[in-house]
Structures are given as structure tokens and as C-alpha cells.
RODO-2510 file (C-alpha; in nm, 4 decimals, decimal comma):
residues 252
     n   res          X          Y          Z
     1     m     0,9039     1,8144    -1,0175
     2     s     0,5975     1,5951    -0,9378
     3     a     0,6065     1,2198    -0,9036
     4     e     0,3693     1,1846    -1,1952
     5     s     0,6044     1,3524    -1,4352
     6     i     0,8866     1,1069    -1,3836
     7     v     0,9211     0,8141    -1,6210
     8     k     0,9601     0,4841    -1,4320
     9     q     1,2986     0,3288    -1,4847
    10     e     1,3268    -0,0495    -1,5367
    11     d     1,5674    -0,2438    -1,3196
    12     n     1,7523    -0,4963    -1,5306
    13     s     1,9799    -0,6182    -1,2508
    14     k     1,9716    -0,9762    -1,1491
    15     p     1,8621    -1,0036    -0,7864
    16     a     2,0295    -1,2446    -0,5505
    17     r     1,6888    -1,3414    -0,4241
    18     r     1,3503    -1,3299    -0,5922
    19     l     1,0372    -1,1956    -0,4312
    20     d     0,7549    -1,4521    -0,4781
    21     d     0,5220    -1,4602    -0,1803
    22     v     0,3952    -1,1827     0,0509
    23     l     0,1423    -1,1871     0,3356
    24     v    -0,0605    -0,8763     0,4057
    25     y    -0,2021    -0,8625     0,7558
    26     s    -0,4543    -0,5921     0,8241
    27     k    -0,6268    -0,6469     1,1597
    28     p    -0,6148    -0,3306     1,3668
    29     s    -0,6455    -0,3495     1,7452
    30     w    -0,7536     0,0113     1,7892
    31     y    -0,8725     0,2616     1,5222
    32     v    -0,9972     0,0972     1,1992
    33     h    -0,9320     0,3092     0,8873
    34     p    -1,2473     0,3281     0,6752
    35     t    -1,0247     0,2764     0,3726
    36     l    -0,8776    -0,0473     0,4972
    37     t    -1,0921    -0,2702     0,2775
    38     a    -0,9986    -0,0637    -0,0300
    39     t    -0,6161    -0,0803     0,0388
    40     n    -0,6409    -0,4486     0,1040
    41     h    -0,7976    -0,4932    -0,2421
    42     w    -0,5209    -0,2689    -0,3845
    43     f    -0,2565    -0,5013    -0,2545
    44     l    -0,4197    -0,7980    -0,4135
    45     h    -0,4496    -0,6233    -0,7479
    46     f    -0,1021    -0,5003    -0,7097
    47     g     0,0127    -0,8604    -0,6646
    48     w    -0,1679    -0,9650    -0,9878
    49     d    -0,0144    -0,6750    -1,1774
    50     t     0,3463    -0,7476    -1,0648
    51     g     0,3414    -1,1263    -1,0689
    52     i     0,3823    -1,1515    -0,6852
    53     n     0,1577    -1,3922    -0,4867
    54     i    -0,0088    -1,1723    -0,2192
    55     d    -0,2295    -1,3277     0,0372
    56     q    -0,4379    -1,1074     0,2695
    57     t    -0,5623    -1,1937     0,6145
    58     d    -0,6806    -1,0471     0,9403
    59     d    -0,6486    -1,3801     1,1290
    60     p    -0,3755    -1,3799     1,3988
    61     e    -0,3604    -1,7664     1,3658
    62     k    -0,1505    -1,7141     1,0491
    63     f     0,1329    -1,6156     1,2776
    64     n     0,2799    -1,9604     1,3233
    65     l     0,6201    -2,0650     1,1902
    66     d     0,4767    -2,3135     0,9380
    67     d     0,2542    -2,0555     0,7743
    68     l     0,5053    -1,7706     0,7991
    69     m     0,7717    -1,9715     0,6278
    70     r     0,5711    -1,9684     0,3022
    71     y     0,6400    -1,5955     0,2768
    72     q     0,9431    -1,3740     0,2324
    73     v     0,7800    -1,0480     0,3345
    74     l     0,4971    -0,9609     0,5790
    75     v     0,3074    -0,6302     0,5083
    76     l     0,1317    -0,4791     0,8094
    77     n    -0,1404    -0,2610     0,6549
    78     s    -0,2370     0,0115     0,9025
    79     t    -0,2447    -0,2312     1,1880
    80     t    -0,2922     0,0020     1,4775
    81     n    -0,1478    -0,1433     1,7951
    82     f     0,0010    -0,4419     1,6182
    83     g     0,0763    -0,7267     1,8600
    84     q    -0,2109    -0,6710     2,0998
    85     d    -0,4031    -0,9603     1,9434
    86     l    -0,1030    -1,1993     1,9170
    87     n    -0,0402    -1,4450     2,1862
    88     a     0,3045    -1,5267     2,3232
    89     q     0,3727    -1,8065     2,0826
    90     q     0,2581    -1,6134     1,7782
    91     k     0,4956    -1,3318     1,8771
    92     e     0,7861    -1,5723     1,9226
    93     d     0,7215    -1,7401     1,5830
    94     l     0,7131    -1,4019     1,4053
    95     v     1,0441    -1,2939     1,5750
    96     t     1,2006    -1,6330     1,4742
    97     w     1,0780    -1,5891     1,1158
    98     f     1,2121    -1,2281     1,0989
    99     r     1,5605    -1,3272     1,2359
   100     q     1,5897    -1,5956     0,9697
   101     g     1,6334    -1,3158     0,7158
   102     h     1,2777    -1,2228     0,6222
   103     g     1,1301    -0,8737     0,5988
   104     i     0,8491    -0,6627     0,7329
   105     v     0,6913    -0,3690     0,5418
   106     s     0,4794    -0,1478     0,7692
   107     v     0,2386     0,0875     0,6014
   108     h     0,0851     0,4113     0,7350
   109     a    -0,0928     0,3420     1,0697
   110     a     0,1223     0,0385     1,1426
   111     a     0,3286     0,2946     1,3336
   112     v     0,0325     0,4026     1,5447
   113     h    -0,0201     0,3037     1,9171
   114     h     0,1826    -0,0132     1,9182
   115     g     0,2853    -0,0120     2,2859
   116     a     0,1450    -0,3594     2,3554
   117     w     0,4544    -0,5213     2,2158
   118     d     0,8075    -0,3847     2,2991
   119     w     0,9833    -0,5756     2,0235
   120     y     0,7760    -0,4242     1,7408
   121     a     0,7759    -0,0809     1,9072
   122     d     1,1561    -0,0915     1,9123
   123     l     1,1635    -0,2093     1,5485
   124     v     0,9507     0,0929     1,4346
   125     g     1,1406     0,3322     1,6571
   126     c     0,8589     0,5887     1,7217
   127     d     0,4855     0,6189     1,7747
   128     f     0,1972     0,8350     1,6681
   129     a     0,1620     1,1887     1,7989
   130     a    -0,0767     1,3537     1,5520
   131     d    -0,1682     1,3683     1,1861
   132     s    -0,2608     1,6212     0,9112
   133     v    -0,5656     1,6513     0,6938
   134     r    -0,5101     1,5035     0,3474
   135     t    -0,2887     1,7621     0,1859
   136     r    -0,0181     1,8142    -0,0711
   137     a     0,3340     1,8306     0,0769
   138     r     0,6912     1,8498    -0,0503
   139     v     0,8883     1,5284     0,0063
   140     v     1,2673     1,5521     0,0260
   141     i     1,4926     1,2527    -0,0289
   142     d     1,7734     1,2077     0,2297
   143     p     2,1061     1,2781     0,0369
   144     a     2,2434     0,9441     0,1728
   145     a     1,9448     0,7612     0,0346
   146     v     1,9204     0,8854    -0,3238
   147     n     2,0234     0,5507    -0,4653
   148     h     1,7777     0,3431    -0,2705
   149     p     1,5401     0,1721    -0,5115
   150     a     1,2297     0,2918    -0,3231
   151     v     1,3046     0,6600    -0,3930
   152     q     1,5845     0,6717    -0,6488
   153     p     1,3758     0,7772    -0,9590
   154     f     1,2152     1,0615    -0,7668
   155     a     1,5189     1,2167    -0,6076
   156     p     1,5944     1,4785    -0,4873
   157     e     1,2395     1,5904    -0,4117
   158     f     0,8759     1,5740    -0,5265
   159     w     0,5218     1,6622    -0,4174
   160     i     0,2436     1,4177    -0,3087
   161     t    -0,0863     1,4349    -0,1522
   162     e    -0,1577     1,2184     0,1594
   163     e    -0,2797     1,2197     0,5114
   164     w     0,0602     1,2626     0,6881
   165     l     0,1458     1,1448     1,0368
   166     c     0,3495     1,3156     1,3053
   167     y     0,5473     1,0907     1,5376
   168     d     0,6541     1,1295     1,8950
   169     r     1,0184     1,1313     1,8053
   170     a     1,2369     1,1158     1,4931
   171     v     1,4164     0,7815     1,4213
   172     t     1,7211     0,9554     1,2690
   173     g     2,0323     0,8105     1,4196
   174     q     1,8775     0,5033     1,5788
   175     p     2,0762     0,1829     1,5302
   176     g     2,0381     0,0271     1,1846
   177     v     1,8011     0,3097     1,0656
   178     k     1,8401     0,4771     0,7262
   179     v     1,5846     0,7533     0,6626
   180     l     1,4778     0,7575     0,2988
   181     m     1,2568     1,0724     0,2864
   182     r     1,1404     1,3599     0,4971
   183     l     0,8515     1,6022     0,4873
   184     d     0,9071     1,9748     0,4389
   185     e     0,6684     2,1098     0,7070
   186     s     0,6924     2,4623     0,5581
   187     t     0,4739     2,3344     0,2727
   188     f     0,1834     2,1988     0,4707
   189     e     0,0056     2,2079     0,8104
   190     a     0,1594     1,8998     0,9827
   191     v    -0,0743     1,8987     1,2870
   192     r    -0,4467     1,9248     1,2213
   193     e    -0,6725     2,1333     1,4469
   194     k    -0,7864     1,8383     1,6737
   195     f    -0,4311     1,7766     1,7819
   196     q    -0,3347     2,1482     1,7931
   197     v    -0,5836     2,2192     2,0720
   198     m    -0,4277     1,9257     2,2535
   199     g    -0,0888     2,1022     2,2367
   200     v     0,0862     1,8665     1,9923
   201     q     0,3706     2,0372     1,8101
   202     p     0,4987     1,9648     1,4599
   203     m     0,8259     1,7601     1,4278
   204     g     1,0181     2,0454     1,2587
   205     k     1,3040     1,9930     1,0143
   206     d     1,3475     1,6233     1,0963
   207     h     1,0103     1,4745     0,9983
   208     p     1,0869     1,1313     0,8493
   209     a     0,8204     0,9793     0,6201
   210     a     0,9928     0,6517     0,5168
   211     w     1,2888     0,4616     0,6639
   212     t     1,4512     0,1268     0,6818
   213     r     1,6122    -0,0713     0,9531
   214     e     1,8352    -0,3807     0,9210
   215     t     1,8564    -0,5601     1,2478
   216     q     1,8610    -0,9095     1,4039
   217     g     1,9112    -1,0692     1,0634
   218     g     1,5882    -0,9231     0,9208
   219     r     1,4875    -0,6153     0,7249
   220     f     1,2204    -0,3629     0,8270
   221     f     1,0729    -0,0963     0,5953
   222     y     0,8252     0,1717     0,7055
   223     t     0,6405     0,4170     0,4816
   224     a     0,3918     0,6845     0,5902
   225     i     0,1857     0,6621     0,2687
   226     g    -0,1041     0,4325     0,2359
   227     h    -0,3972     0,5986     0,4202
   228     d    -0,5963     0,5164     0,1106
   229     s    -0,5470     0,3649    -0,2307
   230     r    -0,5234     0,7048    -0,4170
   231     v    -0,1547     0,7581    -0,3202
   232     l    -0,0795     0,3817    -0,3476
   233     n    -0,2059     0,3914    -0,7069
   234     s     0,0019     0,6922    -0,8065
   235     e     0,3260     0,6394    -1,0007
   236     f     0,5239     0,7051    -0,6929
   237     g     0,3112     0,4702    -0,4699
   238     r     0,3385     0,1789    -0,7070
   239     h     0,7128     0,2086    -0,7537
   240     h     0,7732     0,2822    -0,3820
   241     l     0,5860    -0,0205    -0,2578
   242     l     0,7183    -0,2623    -0,5075
   243     a     1,0730    -0,1530    -0,4194
   244     a     0,9980    -0,1769    -0,0579
   245     l     0,8811    -0,5331    -0,0918
   246     r     1,1800    -0,6373    -0,3048
   247     w     1,4232    -0,4707    -0,0578
   248     a     1,2618    -0,6321     0,2380
   249     a     1,2908    -0,9746     0,0639
   250     g     1,6594    -0,9095     0,0030
   251     e     1,6154    -0,8865    -0,3692
   252     e     1,8868    -0,6208    -0,4181
***
């Protein structure tokens, strides 16, 4: 069953906390996705459509405690090597903010080449190894995650087209991590030719594509989708991101 064929279900529950303000940070320190401007615009329009105030910036100066405290969630939009451009005080303020019960949602390349900052690298739990061409793949919901709001309407599986990432290790079993969905590598070529000639191997049966981590008092959500706005603007993409933001804000 495709994501597009599923009727979106309304959530009539009363959240303990309400998501109001989100900061989208999109300054890459390494590779700049040519679609980055378009996905930044997508987030702004998404905020208008959902009634969430979304501010977008590529200015590291926003990482001070006074500014951060205006937001419940920080979105890292394909920020390759996040942390390289933050100074020691900015890193300290972000960690303090996160530990006060706030959330980070990392999108697509926000899990790419982030070795400049151990704290964030440990939060993500893996790094980039290779990617695919943009292709259709079967996505399987982890049986233990079928009731998570970011995937629940689409369980147990669906198909979606994206440029998929391979990671240097799986996050399954890491402390505080819950894998939400995995890719079925039998349905697509997980490693494109450029990386095949470099000897990079597919991940195999355990190829996570979205996961959460609750740690240090905060909430972290990663999703592999978001290379461009086409998948973000699908029924799955819109539902998935909205639920991710709400979960990261503690709005369960």
C-alpha cells in the first residue's frame, strides 16, 4: 500500500504540551544540497499551513540561550558537519537548552560528516557512508514502533521515493534509541556507483531510516527523508514531519 493511498487520521487527543515555536537551522559546513533553499521554503510554508511559528536561519549567532529559549524544537535541515561553525559557548548553550526538555529534529544530511562535535555525533549515533540515487524503496515500520505518531497511519509498510542514505553503522540497540522504520534493500540499490567503486557495502537487513532517542532530558528525532521538497510534500512527508515536531516538543 502506498503512502498516498492512506487517509490521514486526525489526532483528537489533548497534548500535555503544545508546539508553538520552531527554529530551522540550515547552514551546512561541508556539502551544500542544491535543494536546500527549496526545503527551507517548504518548512516556512509548512508552518503557515499548520499554525506553527517557524523561523529559519543560517546564523550560528542564534545559538545563545536567550534566543533558543523562544523555541521548543530545533530542526537541523541537512546541516552537514553540524557543530563545526559553532563556538564553545554556542555549543554549551544548545546542550543546556536540550537538557531542559527541548527537542531536536534532524533531517536527511544532518546525519552526514558531523565528527567536529562529539556530543552531536553521539546523539545521532552514526555517520554517512554512502547514498543511493533518487529511487523508490519499500519502507518497513518496526513492529515495536507501529503506534508512534510519526509512522502509525502507514504501518506496517509503504513505498516512497527518495535519495536514501547509508550509514556507517546501525543505531539499533543504542541507549535510548527506538528505530521507527527501516529500508528493505532488496527493493532498491542502496549504494550508488560512485560509492560502489570505493568499496562501500549496503547496510543489509538493519538499515534504519528514522529513529528517536530520549536522553539527557531532551528528545532527538532523525529522519532520512528531506533531500528535496517532493517527498516532504507527500502525504507521508507532511504527516511524518508534523508528528516528529510534536513528539520532539513533548506534545504526546
